[in-house]
N, C-alpha and C positions, 0 to 999 in steps of 0.2 A: 918589578918584584925582585928582591935580592935573593940570593942563593939560600941564605939562612931562613928566610920566610918560607921558601918553597919546601924546605926540609921539615918544617912543623907539621906534624901529623897528630890527629885526634884518633884515639882507639875507641870505637863505638861498642865493640864486643870482642871478647877473647874466648868466648865458649864455642863449642862444636868443633867442626873440622878446621877452622882457620880463624884468623883475625880480620876484622873489618876496620879499616882506617880510612879516614878521609882528610884532606888538607884542612888545617885549622882555620885559615882565612876564609876559604870557601864555606866551611861549616858555620862560622859566626855570621857571614853575609846571609846564608840561608836562614839561620835562625832569627836574625833581626827582620828579614822580610816577612817571615811567617808570623812573628809577633805582631808586626803592623798589620798584616792581613786579617789576623784575629781580632784586633782592636776595631778595624773597620767593620767586620762582621758582627760584632757585638754591638756596635753603635747602630747598625741597621735594624738589628732584631730584638734588642733588649726591651723595647715597649711591648712587643708581643709576647715574648717568652716570659717575662716577669714584669708585668705592668706596674706592680706596687713595690718593687724592689728599688732600693737606692744604692748607688755606688758609694763605697767608702772612699773617702778623699785622703785617708791616712798614708803617709809616705811609706813605701816598702823598704824594709831594712835589710 
């Protein structure tokens, strides 16, 4: 990882007594994993949670 990449930080909140920041690369990795896990969870449970619902196949803009 380059020095520039290590310096990139994402500010999650700037309220209260201090600022919460995380490494941008780590945050995006976490976010991607979380999205994949959520897709897997939906696939496992969608037939029980909403058996008559259909997924919209329109692309997200």
